[in-house]
N, C-alpha and C positions, 0 to 999 in steps of 0.2 A: 622270311624275316618276321620276328615276333613283334606284334604291335604293342605300343605303350598303352597301359590301361588308362592313363589320364587323357588320351585322345578320344576315348569313348564315353567317359563319365566325368562328372564334376568332382566326385569323391570316391576313392577306391581304397578299401582296407583288405589286406590279405594276411591271414594268420596273426592278427594283432593281439598281443598279450601284454599285461602289466602285472608284475609280481612284486609284492612287498614281503620278502622272506617267503614263508610258506603260504601266504595269503595271495590267491589269484583274483585280483580286483577286476581284471579283464582277461578272459581266457579264450584265446584262439578265435577271434572274431573275424569273419569274412563279410564284407558289405560293399555294395556298389550303389551309388545314388546318381541318377541321371541329371543332365542339364535341364533346368527349368522345373525340377521336381520339388514339390512341397512334401517333406518327409518328416514324420514324427518319430521320436525316440522316447519310449516310456519304460518305467520300471520302478520298483520299490526303492526306498532309501537304502543305499549300499549295494544296489544292483550293478553299479559300474558305469552309469550314464555320465556322471561328471568326469570321471577318470577318462572315459573314451573321448568326451568333448575336448578335454585338455590335451590329450595326445594328438587329436586331429588338428589342433591349433598350434602344435609344437611347443606347448607350455611345459609339458613334462615328457621325458623320453620314454620310448617303448622298451619293454624287455625283449620283445621279439616281434617280427612281422614287418610289413611295409605299408605305408600310407601315402597316397597321392591326393592332393587337394589343389584345386584351381590350376591344374596343369603342371604341377611340380611335386617331386618326391620330397618328403620332409627330411630325408637324409642328404639332400643336395643343397648347394648354395643357392640354387634357383628359387628355393622356397622363400628366401628373404624378399625377393621381388614379388612373388605370388601373394604374399601377405597384404600387399597394397590392394588386392582385389578381393579381400575377405573382410566381412563385417562381423563383429562379435558383441553380443550383449550378454554379460554374465548375469547370474541370478541376483547378485547384490553388487550393483555398480557404484563405486565410490565417486562422488561428485564434490566439487569445491563450493561450499555454501556462499562464499563471498563473490564468486564470479556470476555474471548474468548468464542467461541461457545462450545468448549469442556468443559471449566470450568463451563459454564452455565448448561450443562447437568449433570455434577458432582454435582453441587449445588442442582438441582432439584431432583437428585437421593437420596441425603441425606435427603431432605425434605420429600420425599415420603417413605423413608425407604426401597428403592430398594437396592439390593445387589451392593456394590461398590468394591467387591473383584477384579473384572477384568474390572473395569469401563472404563478404557481407550480404550480397544479393543471394548467393547460393545457399548460405546458411539460413537466411530469412525464409527462403523457399522451402528448405527442409523443415523448419519449424512449422510452417503453415501446413506442410504435407502430413505432419503427425498431430495436427490439431492444437498447436501452440502459437498460432498467429497472434500478435499483440503482446506476447509474453517474453519476447526476446530480451527486453531491457531489464526485466525483473531479476533480482538476485535469486539464485537457486534456493536460498534459505526460505524464500517466500513461496516456493513451489509445494503443492500437495504431493502426496505419494504417487498419485496417478500422473501428475505433471512430470515428476522426476523420471518415472518409467518411460513416458513418451519422449523425454529429452534423451534418455539412454538409447531408445530406438532410433532417434534421429542421428545420433553419432555413428550408428552402424551403417547408415546410408551414405556417409561421407565418401567421396571418391568413386561413386557408382560401382559398388562391389558386385562381383559375379557369384559369390557364395556368401550366405549368411548363416551364422550359428547363433541361435536365440535360445537362451536358457531361462525358462519360466517367464517369457516376455510380457504376459498379461497380468502379472502380480500388481495389485493395486488399481487396476483399471475397472471402470464401471461397465455395464453391458453395452452401452452405446459406444464407448471407447474401444471395447474389444471388437465390436463389429467393424468400426473404422480401421482398426489395426489389420484385420484380415482382408479388408478391401485393398489396403496398400500391398499386402503380401500377394494378393491375386494379381494385381497389376505388375508387380515385380516378376512373378512367375511367368506371366505372358511375355515378358521381355527376356526370358531365358535365364533369370536368376534362380539359382538353387538355394533352397531354404531348408535348413535342418533345425527342428524345433522340439523342445521338451516342454511338457506341461503336466502338472498333477491333476488338472481338470480334464479328465478323459473325454467327457461329453463335448467339450469345446473342440477337440481334435477330430472326433469321429466323423463329422460331416465335411471336414475341410482338407485333410491330408490326402495325397495321392496314395502313399504307402506309409507303413510304419514298421518299426522293429520293437519287439517286447524283450526287455532284458531281465534276467534273473541270475543271481550268483555269478556275475561276470560273463555270462554267455547270452547269445540271442536265441530265445526259445520260440519266437514267432516272427515271421517276416512276410509282408505282403499287404494288399489292400484289406480294408475291413471285411469285404465280401469273401475274399480268399481265406482270411483268418477264421471266419465263421465256419467255412468248410473244414479247415484244418482242425479246429477245436471240436467240431461235431457236437456243439451244445444244442439243447432242445429249443424248438420254437414253441411259444405259448400262444394259444388261441383262446380268447374269452368270448363265449356266445351268450346272447340273451335270446331266449326262445319264448314262444307263446305259452300261456298258462296250460299246464297239463301235458306239455310236449316233451319234457325231459326224458321220459322212458323211451319214446320213439328214437330220439337222438342217441341215447345209450345203446339201444339195440343195433342201430345201423352202424355206428362207429365201432362197436365191439366186434362186428362181423368183418371188419376190414382185415385183409390178409397182409398186414404190414406190421413188422416188428417194432416194438418200442413206442406204441401209442398208449398214453396214459390219460384216463378220463376221471374227473371228479366233479362233484357238485360245487358250484361257485358260492361265494358269500351271499349273493342275493338269491331270492326265492326262484327266479326263473333263469339263473345263470348256469352255464357249464364251462369248465376249464379243461382244455386239452393240452397235452405236451407231447411233442413228437420230434423225431430226428428230422433234420433238414430235408433228407431224401424222401420222407413220408409226407411232406407238407402238401404237395399237389394231389396225391390220392385222397388225403383228408379233405381238402377243399372241394374236390369233385363230389365226394359224398355229401358234403354240406350243401352244395349247389342243388342236389336232387331234393333236399329238404328245405329249399330256400323259402318257400311260402310260410313255413313255421318259424323261421329265424328272423328276429327283429333287429339284431345288431351283431356285428362281428369285429373284434379287435385282434390284430396280429402283432405280437411282440417278438421281434428278432433279438438275438443276443446282442447286448450293448458292448461297447469297447471295454467297459469295466468288467463285464462278464467274461469276455475273451481274455483279459489280462489275468484274472484270477484262475480261469480254467487252464490256460497254457502254462502259467507259473506252477500250478499244482501238478500238472502232468510232466513237468521237466524233471 
C-alpha cells in the first residue's frame, strides 16, 4: 500500500507549477518540510516565493502538481478543516486602525474559527507572548510599525497552529524584538510546530533555520542546510593571516608548495597580512601547513561563504 505523503511531513509539494500564459512563475517544484522544522525560503523579487506561498495556502490554484499541508491535500475538502491548524502572516497585513489590539485578535479568532470561549485571557496571553503586554487596549492607529508587526505575528498563533507561514515577519522590528521573535519560534519548533519563513535579511536566517530553499526563475536551485549548500556551491573559503614582520616570504613559500589545487595567495591590505582563498576541500591541508608555521603567525581569521554568497553563487550557476 502506498503511504500518504502527509503522514511523513508537515508540507509536501510534488511537481508544483504555476503558469501565467507563457510565464512560468513556479516551475515543477518538489519540496518536503518535516514536522517541527524551521525552514527558510529565499529568492530575488520575482523568483516565485510569494506565488509558492499563496499556492501552499490555497489562495491561488496550481497549474499542475500536488500539495499537502497540515495533513490534507489542497485538492480535497479536508483542507478546509486543516486551515484551522495553519497560521499565516503576509508581508503586508491589513489591520483596522479603530480596533484595539485585543479586539483585533478577537476578530481574527472569529475569522479563523478558533475558540472564543476564553478569548480575552488567551488573547492577552498572546499579546504578552509577542511583547505587547499592556498594549491590548490601545487602538491599532496608535501602534508603531514594529507593534503592528508583532500584532500580526500574534494573530498567526491563534488556535495553536501546527504549521506557520511567515512572509518577511521581522519587517519593522528592532534587533531586540527580532531576537525575541526567534525565541518564540524556537519554542514553537520544540513543540513540533513547522515554520516556513521568508526574509530578505539573509544574515538573519543563516544561523537560525534548519534548512532552506533558494529559488530563482520559479525553480529551486539550492536546498539543504547552510553547511550542505556550502558544499554544493563549492565557493572558496577565505583565510586572513597576520604574520610576524619579515615572515611573509616564508608563508608564501610553504603555501605555494602545497599540492592542492585552487589555493590562491595574495598580500593583504596591512603590511603583515596574507589573504588565502581555497576550496572547502583544501581548507584542512592549508590549516595543517599554517599550524607548522604557528610560531610566526599572530592571528588567523576564517571566513566561510555567507548565505548571501551562497544565494548569488547558486543563482548564477542555475
